[in-house]
DRENTORKOL-3810 file (N, C-alpha, C; in nm, 4 decimals):
REM DRENTORKOL-3810
@n.u->-4.5902; n.v->2.4350; n.w->5.8994; ca.u->-4.7115; ca.v->2.3677; ca.w->5.9374; c.u->-4.7174; c.v->2.3447; c.w->6.0876
@n.u->-4.6069; n.v->2.2992; n.w->6.1483; ca.u->-4.6063; ca.v->2.2707; ca.w->6.2916; c.u->-4.6312; c.v->2.3981; c.w->6.3719
@n.u->-4.5796; n.v->2.5117; n.w->6.3250; ca.u->-4.6022; ca.v->2.6377; ca.w->6.3957; c.u->-4.7485; c.v->2.6786; c.w->6.3889
@n.u->-4.8115; n.v->2.6608; n.w->6.2751; ca.u->-4.9542; ca.v->2.6910; ca.w->6.2624; c.u->-5.0366; c.v->2.6018; c.w->6.3541
@n.u->-4.9986; n.v->2.4758; n.w->6.3610; ca.u->-5.0673; ca.v->2.3843; ca.w->6.4514; c.u->-5.0489; c.v->2.4276; c.w->6.5960
@n.u->-4.9293; n.v->2.4740; n.w->6.6306; ca.u->-4.9026; ca.v->2.5209; ca.w->6.7679; c.u->-4.9918; c.v->2.6388; c.w->6.8015
@n.u->-5.0128; n.v->2.7284; n.w->6.7080; ca.u->-5.1009; ca.v->2.8425; ca.w->6.7329; c.u->-5.2448; c.v->2.7971; c.w->6.7562
@n.u->-5.2893; n.v->2.7019; n.w->6.6773; ca.u->-5.4227; ca.v->2.6467; ca.w->6.6934; c.u->-5.4358; c.v->2.5757; c.w->6.8283
@n.u->-5.3329; n.v->2.5012; n.w->6.8656; ca.u->-5.3311; ca.v->2.4326; ca.w->6.9944; c.u->-5.3473; c.v->2.5322; c.w->7.1084
@n.u->-5.2732; n.v->2.6406; n.w->7.1007; ca.u->-5.2767; ca.v->2.7410; ca.w->7.2077; c.u->-5.4165; c.v->2.7996; c.w->7.2237
@n.u->-5.4842; n.v->2.8222; n.w->7.1139; ca.u->-5.6208; ca.v->2.8761; ca.w->7.1202; c.u->-5.7127; c.v->2.7761; c.w->7.1881
@n.u->-5.7106; n.v->2.6523; n.w->7.1412; ca.u->-5.7968; ca.v->2.5498; ca.w->7.2010; c.u->-5.7632; c.v->2.5269; c.w->7.3480
@n.u->-5.6353; n.v->2.5190; n.w->7.3795; ca.u->-5.5944; ca.v->2.4950; ca.w->7.5174; c.u->-5.6409; c.v->2.6100; c.w->7.6067
@n.u->-5.6214; n.v->2.7314; n.w->7.5605; ca.u->-5.6623; ca.v->2.8494; ca.w->7.6366; c.u->-5.8124; c.v->2.8532; c.w->7.6624
@n.u->-5.8880; n.v->2.7944; n.w->7.5731; ca.u->-6.0336; ca.v->2.7904; ca.w->7.5878; c.u->-6.0801; c.v->2.6670; c.w->7.6656
@n.u->-5.9857; n.v->2.5822; n.w->7.7051; ca.u->-6.0221; ca.v->2.4597; ca.w->7.7756; c.u->-6.0807; c.v->2.3528; c.w->7.6856
@n.u->-6.0601; n.v->2.3663; n.w->7.5562; ca.u->-6.1116; ca.v->2.2706; ca.w->7.4569; c.u->-6.0045; c.v->2.1650; c.w->7.4292
@n.u->-5.9793; n.v->2.0816; n.w->7.5299; ca.u->-5.8691; ca.v->1.9864; ca.w->7.5214; c.u->-5.8895; c.v->1.8790; c.w->7.4157
@n.u->-6.0139; n.v->1.8353; n.w->7.3976; ca.u->-6.0402; ca.v->1.7344; ca.w->7.2939; c.u->-6.0116; c.v->1.7897; c.w->7.1550
@n.u->-6.0412; n.v->1.9178; n.w->7.1354; ca.u->-6.0121; ca.v->1.9804; ca.w->7.0060; c.u->-5.8624; c.v->2.0037; c.w->6.9887
@n.u->-5.7924; n.v->2.0287; n.w->7.0991; ca.u->-5.6488; ca.v->2.0573; ca.w->7.0915; c.u->-5.5660; c.v->1.9320; c.w->7.0643
@n.u->-5.6101; n.v->1.8185; n.w->7.1161; ca.u->-5.5283; ca.v->1.6973; ca.w->7.1079; c.u->-5.4856; c.v->1.6593; c.w->6.9663
@n.u->-5.5748; n.v->1.6562; n.w->6.8660; ca.u->-5.5282; ca.v->1.6187; ca.w->6.7316; c.u->-5.4177; c.v->1.7098; c.w->6.6788
@n.u->-5.4279; n.v->1.8385; n.w->6.7074; ca.u->-5.3241; ca.v->1.9317; ca.w->6.6626; c.u->-5.1927; c.v->1.9052; c.w->6.7345
@n.u->-5.2006; n.v->1.8803; n.w->6.8664; ca.u->-5.0800; ca.v->1.8483; ca.w->6.9417; c.u->-5.0135; c.v->1.7217; c.w->6.8872
@n.u->-5.0935; n.v->1.6196; n.w->6.8618; ca.u->-5.0393; ca.v->1.4931; ca.w->6.8106; c.u->-4.9777; c.v->1.5102; c.w->6.6721
@n.u->-5.0446; n.v->1.5847; n.w->6.5874; ca.u->-4.9920; ca.v->1.6054; ca.w->6.4514; c.u->-4.8616; c.v->1.6849; c.w->6.4555
@n.u->-4.8577; n.v->1.7904; n.w->6.5372; ca.u->-4.7351; ca.v->1.8698; ca.w->6.5500; c.u->-4.6213; c.v->1.7847; c.w->6.6053
@n.u->-4.6529; n.v->1.6995; n.w->6.7002; ca.u->-4.5513; ca.v->1.6106; ca.w->6.7567; c.u->-4.4973; c.v->1.5154; c.w->6.6496
@n.u->-4.5855; n.v->1.4547; n.w->6.5726; ca.u->-4.5413; ca.v->1.3633; ca.w->6.4663; c.u->-4.4544; c.v->1.4352; c.w->6.3635
@n.u->-4.4935; n.v->1.5564; n.w->6.3252; ca.u->-4.4143; ca.v->1.6332; ca.w->6.2290; c.u->-4.2747; c.v->1.6588; c.w->6.2843
@n.u->-4.2683; n.v->1.7030; n.w->6.4092; ca.u->-4.1372; ca.v->1.7332; ca.w->6.4679; c.u->-4.0527; c.v->1.6066; c.w->6.4856
@n.u->-4.1154; n.v->1.4962; n.w->6.5263; ca.u->-4.0404; ca.v->1.3712; ca.w->6.5407; c.u->-3.9827; c.v->1.3274; c.w->6.4069
@n.u->-4.0616; n.v->1.3409; n.w->6.3003; ca.u->-4.0178; ca.v->1.2986; ca.w->6.1672; c.u->-3.9095; c.v->1.3902; c.w->6.1119
@n.u->-3.9304; n.v->1.5192; n.w->6.1222; ca.u->-3.8374; ca.v->1.6148; ca.w->6.0602; c.u->-3.7159; c.v->1.6464; c.w->6.1457
@n.u->-3.7338; n.v->1.6478; n.w->6.2786; ca.u->-3.6254; ca.v->1.6911; ca.w->6.3664; c.u->-3.5671; c.v->1.5791; c.w->6.4512
@n.u->-3.6443; n.v->1.4726; n.w->6.4687; ca.u->-3.6009; ca.v->1.3623; ca.w->6.5533; c.u->-3.6652; c.v->1.3702; c.w->6.6909
@n.u->-3.6694; n.v->1.2576; n.w->6.7602; ca.u->-3.7398; ca.v->1.2515; ca.w->6.8879; c.u->-3.6719; c.v->1.3280; c.w->7.0014
@n.u->-3.5440; n.v->1.3610; n.w->6.9858; ca.u->-3.4703; ca.v->1.4256; ca.w->7.0942; c.u->-3.4469; c.v->1.5747; c.w->7.0714
@n.u->-3.4979; n.v->1.6291; n.w->6.9647; ca.u->-3.4804; ca.v->1.7716; ca.w->6.9351; c.u->-3.5590; c.v->1.8542; c.w->7.0368
@n.u->-3.5067; n.v->1.9702; n.w->7.0773; ca.u->-3.5778; ca.v->2.0539; ca.w->7.1745; c.u->-3.7215; c.v->2.0897; c.w->7.1338
@n.u->-3.7453; n.v->2.1141; n.w->7.0059; ca.u->-3.8815; ca.v->2.1456; ca.w->6.9610; c.u->-3.9735; c.v->2.0249; c.w->6.9755
@n.u->-3.9200; n.v->1.9067; n.w->6.9527; ca.u->-3.9979; ca.v->1.7843; ca.w->6.9701; c.u->-4.0297; c.v->1.7634; c.w->7.1174
@n.u->-3.9324; n.v->1.7885; n.w->7.2027; ca.u->-3.9546; ca.v->1.7750; ca.w->7.3472; c.u->-4.0604; c.v->1.8739; c.w->7.3957
@n.u->-4.0592; n.v->1.9955; n.w->7.3426; ca.u->-4.1622; ca.v->2.0944; ca.w->7.3801; c.u->-4.3001; c.v->2.0473; c.w->7.3345
@n.u->-4.3071; n.v->1.9900; n.w->7.2145; ca.u->-4.4353; ca.v->1.9398; ca.w->7.1647; c.u->-4.4863; c.v->1.8257; c.w->7.2525
@n.u->-4.3971; n.v->1.7391; n.w->7.2966; ca.u->-4.4350; ca.v->1.6296; ca.w->7.3850; c.u->-4.4804; c.v->1.6831; c.w->7.5205
@n.u->-4.4122; n.v->1.7842; n.w->7.5689; ca.u->-4.4515; ca.v->1.8486; ca.w->7.6946; c.u->-4.5905; c.v->1.9113; c.w->7.6828
@n.u->-4.6162; n.v->1.9764; n.w->7.5718; ca.u->-4.7489; ca.v->2.0364; ca.w->7.5497; c.u->-4.8582; c.v->1.9307; c.w->7.5505
@n.u->-4.8299; n.v->1.8168; n.w->7.4901; ca.u->-4.9268; ca.v->1.7082; ca.w->7.4876; c.u->-4.9521; c.v->1.6555; c.w->7.6291
@n.u->-4.8460; n.v->1.6376; n.w->7.7057; ca.u->-4.8610; ca.v->1.5906; ca.w->7.8441; c.u->-4.9434; c.v->1.6892; c.w->7.9266
@n.u->-4.9182; n.v->1.8183; n.w->7.9089; ca.u->-4.9936; ca.v->1.9206; ca.w->7.9822; c.u->-5.1407; c.v->1.9189; c.w->7.9422
@n.u->-5.1673; n.v->1.8931; n.w->7.8167; ca.u->-5.3058; ca.v->1.8849; ca.w->7.7702; c.u->-5.3768; c.v->1.7670; c.w->7.8351
@n.u->-5.3102; n.v->1.6525; n.w->7.8377; ca.u->-5.3694; ca.v->1.5362; ca.w->7.9036; c.u->-5.3948; c.v->1.5639; c.w->8.0512
@n.u->-5.2998; n.v->1.6272; n.w->8.1162; ca.u->-5.3161; ca.v->1.6577; ca.w->8.2587; c.u->-5.4329; c.v->1.7532; c.w->8.2810
@n.u->-5.4422; n.v->1.8558; n.w->8.1991; ca.u->-5.5504; ca.v->1.9540; ca.w->8.2133; c.u->-5.6867; c.v->1.8918; c.w->8.1863
@n.u->-5.6898; n.v->1.7913; n.w->8.1011; ca.u->-5.8150; ca.v->1.7238; ca.w->8.0660; c.u->-5.8477; c.v->1.6093; c.w->8.1618
@n.u->-5.7670; n.v->1.5956; n.w->8.2681; ca.u->-5.7844; ca.v->1.4869; ca.w->8.3657; c.u->-5.7713; c.v->1.3487; c.w->8.3026
@n.u->-5.6902; n.v->1.3400; n.w->8.2001; ca.u->-5.6586; ca.v->1.2100; ca.w->8.1381; c.u->-5.5272; c.v->1.1626; c.w->8.2006
@n.u->-5.5385; n.v->1.1224; n.w->8.3262; ca.u->-5.4211; ca.v->1.0959; ca.w->8.4082; c.u->-5.3321; c.v->0.9841; c.w->8.3555
@n.u->-5.3892; n.v->0.8779; n.w->8.3041; ca.u->-5.3085; ca.v->0.7668; ca.w->8.2525; c.u->-5.2266; c.v->0.8127; c.w->8.1319
@n.u->-5.2911; n.v->0.8872; n.w->8.0420; ca.u->-5.2190; ca.v->0.9414; ca.w->7.9259; c.u->-5.1128; c.v->1.0414; c.w->7.9701
@n.u->-5.1465; n.v->1.1237; n.w->8.0679; ca.u->-5.0500; ca.v->1.2217; ca.w->8.1192; c.u->-4.9298; c.v->1.1512; c.w->8.1803
@n.u->-4.9551; n.v->1.0480; n.w->8.2608; ca.u->-4.8452; ca.v->0.9734; ca.w->8.3230; c.u->-4.7506; c.v->0.9150; c.w->8.2187
@n.u->-4.8056; n.v->0.8451; n.w->8.1209; ca.u->-4.7183; ca.v->0.7814; ca.w->8.0217; c.u->-4.6434; c.v->0.8853; c.w->7.9388
@n.u->-4.7097; n.v->0.9957; n.w->7.9069; ca.u->-4.6445; ca.v->1.0999; ca.w->7.8266; c.u->-4.5363; c.v->1.1709; c.w->7.9070
@n.u->-4.5641; n.v->1.2017; n.w->8.0341; ca.u->-4.4609; ca.v->1.2642; ca.w->8.1185; c.u->-4.3425; c.v->1.1706; c.w->8.1402
@n.u->-4.3674; n.v->1.0406; n.w->8.1585; ca.u->-4.2563; ca.v->0.9452; ca.w->8.1729; c.u->-4.1713; c.v->0.9425; c.w->8.0462
@n.u->-4.2361; n.v->0.9386; n.w->7.9318; ca.u->-4.1630; ca.v->0.9389; ca.w->7.8037; c.u->-4.0807; c.v->1.0669; c.w->7.7898
@n.u->-4.1433; n.v->1.1799; n.w->7.8211; ca.u->-4.0747; ca.v->1.3090; ca.w->7.8133; c.u->-3.9543; c.v->1.3119; c.w->7.9066
@n.u->-3.9736; n.v->1.2667; n.w->8.0294; ca.u->-3.8645; ca.v->1.2682; ca.w->8.1262; c.u->-3.7473; c.v->1.1830; c.w->8.0790
@n.u->-3.7751; n.v->1.0653; n.w->8.0275; ca.u->-3.6681; ca.v->0.9791; ca.w->7.9758; c.u->-3.5898; c.v->1.0487; c.w->7.8649
@n.u->-3.6616; n.v->1.1091; n.w->7.7707; ca.u->-3.5945; ca.v->1.1782; ca.w->7.6600; c.u->-3.5173; c.v->1.3005; c.w->7.7092
@n.u->-3.5755; n.v->1.3769; n.w->7.8008; ca.u->-3.5069; ca.v->1.4954; ca.w->7.8528; c.u->-3.3789; c.v->1.4575; c.w->7.9267
@n.u->-3.3868; n.v->1.3553; n.w->8.0111; ca.u->-3.2673; ca.v->1.3153; ca.w->8.0851; c.u->-3.1576; c.v->1.2675; c.w->7.9905
@n.u->-3.1978; n.v->1.2011; n.w->7.8844; ca.u->-3.1010; ca.v->1.1519; ca.w->7.7858; c.u->-3.0354; c.v->1.2676; c.w->7.7103
@n.u->-3.1150; n.v->1.3676; n.w->7.6738; ca.u->-3.0624; ca.v->1.4748; ca.w->7.5892; c.u->-3.0157; c.v->1.5974; c.w->7.6666
@n.u->-3.0815; n.v->1.6292; n.w->7.7761; ca.u->-3.0497; ca.v->1.7510; ca.w->7.8499; c.u->-2.9656; c.v->1.7248; c.w->7.9744
@n.u->-2.9634; n.v->1.6005; n.w->8.0173; ca.u->-2.8945; ca.v->1.5662; ca.w->8.1415; c.u->-2.9905; c.v->1.5766; c.w->8.2587
@n.u->-2.9468; n.v->1.5283; n.w->8.3720; ca.u->-3.0366; ca.v->1.5239; ca.w->8.4870; c.u->-3.0408; c.v->1.6545; c.w->8.5646
@n.u->-2.9515; n.v->1.7470; n.w->8.5372; ca.u->-2.9469; ca.v->1.8719; ca.w->8.6129; c.u->-3.0150; c.v->1.9894; c.w->8.5462
@n.u->-3.0885; n.v->1.9660; n.w->8.4408; ca.u->-3.1512; ca.v->2.0735; ca.w->8.3643; c.u->-3.2821; c.v->2.1187; c.w->8.4294
@n.u->-3.3090; n.v->2.2506; n.w->8.4328; ca.u->-3.4345; ca.v->2.3001; ca.w->8.4911; c.u->-3.5598; c.v->2.2456; c.w->8.4226
@n.u->-3.5528; n.v->2.2175; n.w->8.2927; ca.u->-3.6687; ca.v->2.1597; ca.w->8.2240; c.u->-3.6965; c.v->2.0189; c.w->8.2753
@n.u->-3.5915; n.v->1.9462; n.w->8.3077; ca.u->-3.6072; ca.v->1.8128; ca.w->8.3654; c.u->-3.6750; c.v->1.8250; c.w->8.5017
@n.u->-3.6314; n.v->1.9223; n.w->8.5802; ca.u->-3.6913; ca.v->1.9441; ca.w->8.7126; c.u->-3.8392; c.v->1.9786; c.w->8.7009
@n.u->-3.8742; n.v->2.0605; n.w->8.6044; ca.u->-4.0147; ca.v->2.0978; ca.w->8.5846; c.u->-4.0984; c.v->1.9766; c.w->8.5453
@n.u->-4.0442; n.v->1.8929; n.w->8.4577; ca.u->-4.1159; ca.v->1.7721; ca.w->8.4182; c.u->-4.1330; c.v->1.6793; c.w->8.5377
@n.u->-4.0300; n.v->1.6671; n.w->8.6199; ca.u->-4.0404; ca.v->1.5842; ca.w->8.7405; c.u->-4.1503; c.v->1.6365; c.w->8.8328
@n.u->-4.1567; n.v->1.7665; n.w->8.8461; ca.u->-4.2594; ca.v->1.8275; ca.w->8.9310; c.u->-4.3993; c.v->1.7990; c.w->8.8772
@n.u->-4.4168; n.v->1.8138; n.w->8.7475; ca.u->-4.5463; ca.v->1.7846; ca.w->8.6850; c.u->-4.5825; c.v->1.6369; c.w->8.6987
@n.u->-4.4845; n.v->1.5516; n.w->8.6796; ca.u->-4.5065; ca.v->1.4088; ca.w->8.6934; c.u->-4.5434; c.v->1.3741; c.w->8.8380
@n.u->-4.4763; n.v->1.4362; n.w->8.9335; ca.u->-4.5063; ca.v->1.4115; ca.w->9.0748; c.u->-4.6508; c.v->1.4483; c.w->9.1069
@n.u->-4.6978; n.v->1.5570; n.w->9.0499; ca.u->-4.8365; ca.v->1.5986; ca.w->9.0726; c.u->-4.9341; c.v->1.4909; c.w->9.0249
@n.u->-4.9111; n.v->1.4388; n.w->8.9042; ca.u->-5.0006; ca.v->1.3369; ca.w->8.8492; c.u->-4.9872; c.v->1.2066; c.w->8.9290
@n.u->-4.8660; n.v->1.1722; n.w->8.9687; ca.u->-4.8469; ca.v->1.0521; ca.w->9.0504; c.u->-4.9257; c.v->1.0622; c.w->9.1809
@n.u->-4.9158; n.v->1.1764; n.w->9.2455; ca.u->-4.9888; ca.v->1.1964; ca.w->9.3707; c.u->-5.1393; c.v->1.1896; c.w->9.3466
@n.u->-5.1827; n.v->1.2526; n.w->9.2412; ca.u->-5.3255; ca.v->1.2560; ca.w->9.2079; c.u->-5.3808; c.v->1.1161; c.w->9.1832
@n.u->-5.2988; n.v->1.0270; n.w->9.1302; ca.u->-5.3438; ca.v->0.8916; ca.w->9.0985; c.u->-5.3135; c.v->0.7915; c.w->9.2098
@n.u->-5.2732; n.v->0.8424; n.w->9.3257; ca.u->-5.2547; ca.v->0.7555; ca.w->9.4415; c.u->-5.1178; c.v->0.6923; c.w->9.4565
@n.u->-5.0224; n.v->0.7328; n.w->9.3772; ca.u->-4.8857; ca.v->0.6806; ca.w->9.3852; c.u->-4.8021; c.v->0.7732; c.w->9.4746
@n.u->-4.8346; n.v->0.7746; n.w->9.6031; ca.u->-4.7762; ca.v->0.8732; ca.w->9.6950; c.u->-4.6259; c.v->0.8578; c.w->9.7133
@n.u->-4.5785; n.v->0.7356; n.w->9.7267; ca.u->-4.4338; ca.v->0.7166; ca.w->9.7467; c.u->-4.3550; c.v->0.7605; c.w->9.6242
@n.u->-4.4034; n.v->0.7207; n.w->9.5078; ca.u->-4.3365; ca.v->0.7620; ca.w->9.3840; c.u->-4.3406; c.v->0.9136; c.w->9.3693
@n.u->-4.4537; n.v->0.9728; n.w->9.4053; ca.u->-4.4680; ca.v->1.1180; ca.w->9.3963; c.u->-4.3691; c.v->1.1884; c.w->9.4893
@n.u->-4.3567; n.v->1.1388; n.w->9.6112; ca.u->-4.2626; ca.v->1.1995; ca.w->9.7065; c.u->-4.1195; c.v->1.1899; c.w->9.6569
@n.u->-4.0833; n.v->1.0742; n.w->9.6026; ca.u->-3.9480; ca.v->1.0568; ca.w->9.5504; c.u->-3.9231; c.v->1.1510; c.w->9.4326
@n.u->-4.0227; n.v->1.1631; n.w->9.3445; ca.u->-4.0088; ca.v->1.2508; ca.w->9.2282; c.u->-4.0011; c.v->1.3972; c.w->9.2720
@n.u->-4.0810; n.v->1.4351; n.w->9.3704; ca.u->-4.0770; ca.v->1.5721; ca.w->9.4218; c.u->-3.9406; c.v->1.6040; c.w->9.4812
@n.u->-3.8862; n.v->1.5095; n.w->9.5562; ca.u->-3.7537; ca.v->1.5301; ca.w->9.6155; c.u->-3.6474; c.v->1.5479; c.w->9.5078
@n.u->-3.6532; n.v->1.4642; n.w->9.4047; ca.u->-3.5579; ca.v->1.4768; ca.w->9.2941; c.u->-3.5730; c.v->1.6110; c.w->9.2246
@n.u->-3.6980; n.v->1.6525; n.w->9.2046; ca.u->-3.7248; ca.v->1.7796; ca.w->9.1370; c.u->-3.6707; c.v->1.8971; c.w->9.2178
@n.u->-3.6987; n.v->1.8970; n.w->9.3475; ca.u->-3.6542; ca.v->2.0075; ca.w->9.4328; c.u->-3.5026; c.v->2.0161; c.w->9.4385
@n.u->-3.4366; n.v->1.9021; n.w->9.4353; ca.u->-3.2905; ca.v->1.9011; ca.w->9.4379; c.u->-3.2308; c.v->1.9648; c.w->9.3130
@n.u->-3.3063; n.v->1.9639; n.w->9.2023; ca.u->-3.2590; ca.v->2.0205; ca.w->9.0757; c.u->-3.2968; c.v->2.1668; c.w->9.0570
@n.u->-3.3975; n.v->2.2116; n.w->9.1307; ca.u->-3.4466; ca.v->2.3480; ca.w->9.1115; c.u->-3.3415; c.v->2.4495; c.w->9.1509
@n.u->-3.3209; n.v->2.5497; n.w->9.0669; ca.u->-3.2249; ca.v->2.6545; ca.w->9.1024; c.u->-3.2784; c.v->2.7351; c.w->9.2206
@n.u->-3.1891; n.v->2.7860; n.w->9.3009; ca.u->-3.2306; ca.v->2.8690; ca.w->9.4151; c.u->-3.2981; c.v->2.9956; c.w->9.3650
@n.u->-3.4003; n.v->3.0373; n.w->9.4363; ca.u->-3.4746; ca.v->3.1575; ca.w->9.3936; c.u->-3.4479; c.v->3.2707; c.w->9.4853
END
């Protein structure tokens, strides 16, 4: 069921239909949290998808809280040196900057860049 919901989410997200995508994202997240637990990689991906949807829909407050929740869970389960953690920090920094939290955004960007692998 969660995989079918993910496919539906991708279609709506790709079309920019964020309001239509949100219920599917939320349902998939609840299924994964219940069946796999809040710290499972699939659950973390579902939470990340939800945060990205909020960000794309300019729902900055929802995006901020979801990215903060995701970052806390990722740091707990993946450690602070993981590239996924760095990506979440970068996304969070963008929303922080967008909402006028410049100092927090700069600090988050610095932390993110320090974790990014050399290219």
